[in-house]
C-alpha positions in Angstrom: 0.0 0.0 0.0 1.3 3.4 -0.9 2.6 5.5 2.0 0.2 8.4 1.3 -2.8 6.0 1.3 -1.7 4.6 4.7 -1.4 8.1 6.1 -4.8 9.0 4.8 -6.4 5.9 6.3 -4.8 6.7 9.7 -6.7 10.0 9.8 -10.3 10.1 10.8 -11.4 11.7 7.5 -13.4 8.7 6.4 -15.3 8.5 9.7 -16.0 12.3 9.6 -17.1 12.0 6.0 -19.6 9.2 6.8 -21.0 11.3 9.7 -21.2 14.5 7.5 -18.8 16.5 9.6 -16.1 17.2 7.0 -15.5 20.6 5.4 -16.0 21.2 1.7 -12.3 20.8 1.1 -12.1 17.6 3.2 -15.1 16.1 1.4 -13.5 16.7 -2.0 -10.3 15.1 -0.8 -12.1 12.0 0.5 -14.2 11.6 -2.6 -11.0 11.9 -4.8 -9.3 9.2 -2.8 -12.3 6.9 -2.9 -12.5 7.3 -6.6 -8.8 6.8 -7.3 -7.7 4.1 -4.8 -9.4 0.7 -4.4 -7.9 0.4 -0.9 -9.6 3.5 0.3 -12.9 2.6 -1.5 -12.8 -0.8 0.3 -12.1 0.8 3.7 -14.9 3.3 3.1 -17.5 0.6 2.2 -16.4 -1.5 5.2 -16.8 1.6 7.5 -20.2 2.3 6.1 -21.4 -1.2 6.8 -19.9 -1.2 10.3 -21.4 2.2 11.1 -24.9 1.1 10.0 -24.6 -2.1 12.1 -23.3 -0.1 15.1 -26.0 2.6 14.8 -28.7 -0.1 14.7 -27.2 -1.8 17.8 -27.0 1.5 19.7 -30.0 3.4 18.3 -31.2 6.1 20.6 -34.8 5.4 21.7 -37.1 8.4 21.7 -38.3 9.1 25.2 -41.6 7.3 25.7 -44.6 9.5 25.1 -42.5 12.5 23.8 -44.4 12.8 20.5 -47.7 12.7 22.4 -46.4 15.3 24.9 -45.3 17.7 22.2 -48.6 17.3 20.2 -50.6 17.9 23.5 -48.5 21.0 24.2 -49.1 22.3 20.7 -52.8 21.7 20.9 -52.9 23.3 24.3 -51.0 26.4 23.2 -53.3 26.7 20.2 -56.3 26.6 22.5 -54.7 29.1 24.8 -53.8 31.4 21.9 -57.3 31.2 20.5 -58.8 31.8 23.9 -56.5 34.8 24.4 -57.4 36.4 21.1 -61.1 36.0 21.9 -60.6 37.6 25.2 -58.5 40.4 23.7 -61.4 41.3 21.3 -63.9 41.3 24.1 -61.5 43.4 26.2 -61.1 46.0 23.5 -64.9 46.4 23.3 -65.3 46.6 27.1 -62.2 48.8 27.7 -64.3 51.9 28.3 -66.5 50.0 30.7 -63.8 48.2 32.7 -60.3 49.5 32.0 -58.8 47.1 34.6 -59.6 44.1 32.3 -56.6 45.1 30.1 -54.3 44.3 33.0 -55.8 40.8 33.4 -55.2 40.0 29.7 -51.7 41.4 29.9 -50.9 38.9 32.6 -52.5 36.1 30.5 -50.2 37.0 27.7 -47.1 37.1 29.9 -48.0 33.7 31.3 -48.5 32.2 27.8 -45.1 33.6 26.7 -43.4 32.1 29.8 -44.9 28.7 29.1 -43.8 28.9 25.5 -40.3 29.8 26.6 -40.2 26.8 29.0 -41.3 24.4 26.2 -38.7 25.9 23.8 -35.9 25.6 26.5 -36.9 22.0 27.2 -36.7 21.1 23.5 -33.3 22.8 23.2 -32.1 20.9 26.2 -33.3 17.6 24.7 -31.6 18.4 21.4 -28.3 19.1 23.2 -28.5 15.9 25.2 -29.1 13.9 22.0 -26.1 15.6 20.3 -23.9 14.7 23.3 -25.1 11.1 23.1 -24.5 10.9 19.3 -21.0 12.3 19.7 -20.3 9.7 22.4 -21.6 6.9 20.1 -19.4 8.3 17.3 -16.3 8.2 19.6 -17.2 4.6 20.7 -17.5 3.5 17.1 -14.1 5.1 16.3 -12.4 3.5 19.3 -13.8 0.0 18.7 -13.0 0.0 14.9 -9.7 1.9 14.7 -6.6 -0.3 14.2 -4.6 2.0 16.5 -6.8 1.1 19.5 -5.1 -0.9 22.2 -7.0 -3.2 24.5 -6.1 -3.9 28.1 -7.6 -6.5 30.4 -8.4 -5.2 33.9 -8.9 -7.7 36.7 -9.8 -7.0 40.3 -7.4 -7.8 43.2 -8.2 -10.0 46.2 -10.8 -7.6 47.5 -12.8 -7.9 44.2 -11.6 -11.0 42.4 -14.8 -11.2 40.3 -14.2 -7.7 38.8 -13.6 -8.0 35.1 -13.1 -5.1 32.7 -11.5 -4.1 29.3 -10.0 -0.7 28.7 -9.8 0.6 25.1 -7.1 3.3 24.5 -6.5 5.1 21.3 -3.4 7.4 21.5 -3.9 8.6 17.9 -7.5 9.8 18.3 -6.9 10.6 22.0 -9.9 8.6 23.1 -10.3 6.1 25.9 -13.1 3.9 27.2 -13.6 1.1 29.7 -16.1 -1.7 29.7 -16.8 -3.1 33.2 -18.4 -6.5 32.4 -18.5 -8.1 35.8 -18.7 -6.7 39.4 -18.8 -8.7 42.6 -21.6 -8.2 45.1 -20.9 -5.6 47.9 -22.7 -4.9 51.2 -25.6 -2.4 50.8 -23.6 0.3 52.4 -20.8 0.1 49.9 -20.3 0.8 46.2 -17.7 0.8 43.4 -16.4 4.1 42.2 -14.2 5.0 39.2 -11.3 7.5 39.2 -8.7 8.8 36.8 -5.4 10.5 37.6 -4.9 12.9 34.7 -2.0 15.4 34.5 -1.5 15.1 38.3 -5.1 15.7 39.2 -7.6 13.1 40.5 -10.9 13.1 38.5 -14.0 11.6 40.0 -15.8 9.5 37.3 -18.7 8.5 39.4 -20.2 5.3 40.8 -20.1 2.1 38.8 -23.3 0.1 38.8 -24.0 -3.5 37.7 -25.2 -2.8 34.2 -27.9 -4.7 32.3 -26.0 -4.0 29.1 -22.7 -5.9 29.5 -21.2 -4.1 26.4 -21.7 -0.6 27.9 -18.7 1.7 27.6 -17.7 4.3 30.1 -15.6 7.3 28.8 -12.2 7.9 30.4 -10.5 11.3 30.2 -7.5 10.8 27.9 -4.0 12.0 28.8 -0.4 10.7 28.4 0.5 8.5 31.3 -2.9 8.6 32.9 -4.0 6.0 35.5 -7.5 4.8 36.1 -8.6 3.4 39.5 -11.6 1.5 40.8 -12.2 1.7 44.6 -14.7 0.5 47.1 -16.4 3.5 48.8 -19.4 4.2 51.1 -22.8 4.0 49.4 -23.4 7.2 47.5 -19.7 7.7 46.6 -16.8 9.7 48.0 -15.2 13.0 47.1 -11.7 11.5 47.3 -10.6 7.9 46.6 -9.9 5.6 49.6 -6.4 4.4 48.7 -6.5 1.3 50.9 -9.7 0.2 49.0 -8.3 0.3 45.5 -9.4 -3.0 43.8 -8.2 -2.4 40.3 -6.1 0.0 38.2 -5.0 0.6 34.6 -2.2 2.7 33.2 -2.9 4.2 29.8 
């Protein structure tokens, strides 16, 4: 394989092109390479098939009842707006009789605007959450399918011999994830907690629960010479790791 083709395939341009996040110049370059080089075309087709499979496996489910809630809110707001306009006409006719009615309708309008603003903010928040989840799925796909990804088996020590995990580290893409597939049972007042020592600082990654999805990946902050830890902490988690209760660690 020509060196320039290998260099091109080591970049993430094909993945970005598939996800529609390339610039115009990058898109033209990808399309030129696909047309000119069979190796690139084959890699592109394989990535496309893998991405479709991966997307189907990890498809985001629309929150239950979301469509009905949005339609209900739209119908409710239409009724409220229609009601408001009818009242507004009546108020204009009765203004000379009872001027105070205008203040009432002003408050009605303000309330309607506040409700509309709340709905808009909720929709924006949902869109932002979905973008974050899609970005995380994209990164997981890259890590699991990139040839530069290194896999490290992580086993618990004597305090947690049943703990099994696999860390996926990609120094080229600067992405890292861990899959905790097995956790031993703990007393009700204890829990497992994940930590990462990054650039000299200890980062709290939260409590690890026994997942129904054995293939679930947890993101790890990437850094050169970082270290991940799993500890046993009091139920609810701890602000700092209990060093004597470290049950597993991974250097990456």
